[in-house]
N, C-alpha and C positions, 0 to 999 in steps of 0.2 A: 742410215747411210754411214759408211766408214769415215773416220776422220779425214780431213783434207790434208793432202801432202803439200809439198813445196810448190807454190804457184809460180809458174814461169811468166805467164802473161795473163792479164785480166782486162776485159773490155765490157761494154754494155751487153754485147751479144754472145761473147764466148769467154770461157775460162780454160787456160791450158796449164796443167799441172804435171809434175813428174809422177810416174807410176811407182808403186812401192817395190822395193827389192824383195827377193825371196826371203831373206832373214827378217823382214819387217812384217810379212803376212801373218804368221802365227799369232802375233800380238794383236793385230787388227781383227782377226777372226774371234779371239777371245773377248775383245772389247765389244764387238758387234753383238755377240750372243749375250753378254752381260747387260748391254743396253737394252736389248729386246726383252729380257726378263723371263724368257721361257725357252725351252729347247727349240732348235730350228732344224728343218730338213736341209739336206745338202743343196737341193734346187733353190731353196730360199736364199741360201748363202750365195749361190751363183748369181741370182738376180740382184742381190745386194751389192755384189762386187763387179757387176757387169760394167765394162768400160774401164775398170781399174786393174783387174787381174783376170787372166784366163782360167778356165775350168781346170786345166791340168795343174797349174800352179797352186790353185786353191785346194785341190784334192791332195796335193803333196803336203801342204801346210796342215790340213785337217788330219792326215795320217801321222804326221809328226806329233801333233798335240795328243792324239790317241796313244801313241807309243810312250809319251811322257806322263800319261794319265792325268792330263789337264783338261781333257774332254772325255765324255762318256757317251757311248752310242747305246741308245735305248732300244728295246725290242722292235719298235715300229720304224727304226732307222733314223730317228731324230738325234740330234747332237746337242748335249747340254753340259754345263759345268757340274762338277761334283757337288752334291748337296742341293741341287736345283730340283724343285718340285716337278714331277713328270705326270702328265695326264695324256693317255693315248689319244691321238687324233686320227689315226687310220685303223681300219679293221684288220688289214693283213699284216703279218709279221714280215720283216725284211728277211729274205731267204739267205743272202750272202752278206756276211758282215765285212766291214772295212778292214783292211790289213794294216795294223799299226806299224809304221816304219819311220825311223829317225831320218831327218834330212842330213845327208852326209857332208854337204858342203857348207854347213853353217859355221863351223869353227875356223875355217880357212879364210883369210882375207882375200878378196877378189881384186884383180887388177883389170880395170875396164879400158885403160889406155896406157900404151907404152910409148914414151917419147922416142923419136928416131935417134939412132946413134950418130954422133958427129965425129 
C-alpha cells in the first residue's frame, strides 16, 4: 500500500485523506515498487493505487519515470527499478511498449485557488 497522505478526518469507521498531487505520484510509484521488491505489472500498480489515484494519472507518472530512466519496462511488460532482478512471469511478450514522456507541468507551480479581487 502506498504511504498515507495527509489525514483530514479519522474515525473508527472511516479515514478521509487528501489524494496525492500529480507531482507526488512518481515518487510514490518508485517507493511502491521498491517496497514490493520485484517488478510489478501496470495492473498491479492500478490495484495498489485504487482509491488514491486514477489509472490515467498513474499512467502519466509511469511514463514520466520511464522517460527519466528511473523505471525499466521488461519484455513481459512488467516495470522495475534499474538493477532489479527480473524473472519472467508471463509467457507472452508485450506487443506495444509504453511511450516514455516527461510530465510537462511538474516544474510550474500550480495555483489551486485565487482569492477574489477587492
